[in-house]
C-alpha positions in Angstrom: 127.6 109.2 94.2 127.7 107.5 97.8 129.2 103.7 99.2 126.6 101.6 99.7 124.9 102.2 103.2 128.0 102.8 105.4 128.3 106.0 103.9 125.0 107.0 103.0 123.3 110.2 104.6 121.0 109.6 107.4 117.6 110.8 106.3 114.3 111.2 108.5 111.3 111.6 106.4 108.0 112.9 106.9 105.0 111.1 105.0 101.6 112.1 105.2 100.1 108.8 103.6 101.0 105.3 102.2 100.8 106.4 97.7 103.0 109.3 98.4 105.3 107.1 100.4 105.6 104.7 97.8 106.8 107.0 95.3 109.2 108.9 97.5 111.3 106.0 98.8 111.2 104.5 95.4 113.6 108.4 94.8 115.3 108.4 97.8 116.5 104.9 98.8 119.1 104.7 96.7 121.0 107.5 97.8 119.7 107.8 102.1 119.4 105.6 105.3 115.6 106.3 105.4 113.6 106.6 108.6 110.3 107.7 107.9 108.4 109.9 110.4 104.0 109.4 110.7 103.6 112.8 112.6 100.7 114.1 111.1 98.1 116.1 113.8 96.2 117.3 111.1 94.5 114.2 110.0 90.3 113.8 111.2 88.9 111.9 112.6 91.4 109.5 114.5 90.0 106.4 112.5 91.1 108.2 109.3 94.2 109.0 110.9 94.4 104.9 111.9 93.4 103.9 108.7 96.1 106.0 107.0 99.0 104.6 109.7 98.5 101.2 109.4 98.3 101.6 105.6 102.2 102.9 106.1 103.0 99.6 108.0 101.5 97.7 105.1 103.3 99.4 102.6 106.8 98.8 104.5 105.5 95.0 104.8 104.7 95.0 100.9 108.0 96.1 100.4 110.1 93.8 102.4 107.6 90.9 100.7 108.8 92.2 97.1 112.3 92.2 98.0 112.1 88.8 99.4 110.5 87.2 95.7 113.0 88.8 94.1 111.5 92.1 92.2 113.2 95.0 90.9 113.5 97.2 94.0 116.7 98.2 95.4 118.0 96.5 98.5 117.0 98.6 101.3 115.8 98.9 105.2 113.1 101.8 106.3 112.4 102.1 110.1 109.2 103.8 110.6 108.6 106.4 114.1 105.2 106.8 114.7 104.1 109.9 116.7 101.0 109.9 119.1 97.9 111.1 117.9 97.3 115.1 119.2 94.6 117.0 117.3 94.7 119.0 119.3 98.0 120.6 118.8 96.5 121.1 114.9 93.7 122.5 116.4 95.3 125.3 118.4 97.6 126.2 115.7 94.6 126.6 113.2 91.9 127.9 115.5 91.4 131.4 113.6 92.0 129.5 110.0 89.3 127.0 110.0 87.2 128.4 107.4 90.3 129.2 104.9 90.1 127.1 101.5 92.3 124.5 100.7 95.8 125.8 99.9 95.2 128.5 101.9 96.9 130.1 105.5 95.6 127.0 107.0 97.5 125.1 105.2 100.7 126.7 105.7 100.0 126.5 109.2 100.0 122.8 109.0 103.4 122.0 107.1 105.4 124.6 109.6 103.7 122.3 112.5 104.8 119.0 110.8 108.1 120.2 109.3 109.6 121.4 112.6 108.3 118.4 114.4 110.2 116.1 111.6 113.5 119.0 112.1 113.4 119.2 115.9 113.0 115.0 115.5 115.8 114.8 113.1 118.6 117.0 115.1 117.7 115.0 118.4 118.1 111.7 116.4 121.2 113.3 114.6 119.8 112.3 111.6 122.2 114.4 108.5 118.8 115.4 107.0 115.2 115.6 107.2 112.7 116.0 104.0 108.8 115.4 103.5 106.6 113.6 100.9 104.2 116.4 100.3 105.4 117.9 97.5 104.0 114.9 95.5 100.6 115.8 95.8 99.3 117.6 93.0 97.2 120.2 95.2 100.1 121.2 97.3 102.6 124.2 96.4 106.2 122.9 96.5 107.7 125.9 96.5 105.8 126.8 99.7 106.7 123.4 101.7 110.3 124.1 100.4 110.5 127.3 101.8 109.4 126.4 104.8 111.7 123.5 105.1 114.7 125.6 104.3 113.7 128.4 106.8 113.0 125.5 109.9 116.2 124.0 108.6 118.4 127.6 108.9 117.0 127.8 112.8 117.4 123.9 113.8 120.6 123.5 112.0 119.5 120.6 110.5 119.8 120.1 106.8 116.8 120.1 105.1 116.4 117.9 101.1 114.0 120.4 98.8 111.7 118.6 96.6 108.9 119.0 94.3 108.2 114.9 93.7 105.7 115.8 91.6 107.7 116.5 89.3 108.9 113.8 86.4 105.2 112.3 86.7 106.1 111.9 90.2 102.2 112.2 91.3 101.2 109.4 88.3 103.6 107.0 89.5 102.4 107.2 93.5 99.0 106.4 91.3 100.6 103.6 89.6 102.5 102.0 93.0 99.1 102.5 95.3 97.3 99.9 92.3 99.9 97.4 92.2 100.0 97.3 96.1 96.3 97.9 96.4 97.0 101.1 98.8 94.2 103.0 100.5 94.0 106.2 98.4 92.3 109.5 101.0 90.0 111.4 99.3 91.4 115.0 101.8 94.2 116.1 102.6 93.4 115.5 106.0 92.0 118.2 108.4 88.3 118.9 107.5 88.7 122.8 106.4 86.5 125.2 106.1 
């Protein structure tokens, strides 16, 4: 499809956590020059945010080590852009939606918030395309995520990679990789909802 490295399109990939990123990276690095974006103002409390961010860094170190010892991972380099933590952005956006159930209107606003920031940064950084790891989650509505991504793509003029990473046992594979690498698997999406 693409020639090695130089002709790969550049991808800014929003990541929510290391388990999801592990599998999605496995899917995408062959075809895209990938940079992860850790933008998750929804994660509460701050200690949880820090723990998930640190696990992303640890995942990238593990992948680099795996390559050095000759494991079967493809050759690739992934960079990480980390955004400043500002939970007030999320709090303001969902103020009237705090009592919504998981998967409700609050989640839509949260997806919009994170995908819009990813698209803005993709455009500013001159990335060819943006995407998110969110669709690997078994409780995440991939159709809704993709609808939001395409809408933001049209508004901001940056190509969006539609995906449903939970297909083909994607979530199961993320669990396997988490066990293999000893990754922290959180028990909730991010916000402390209603």
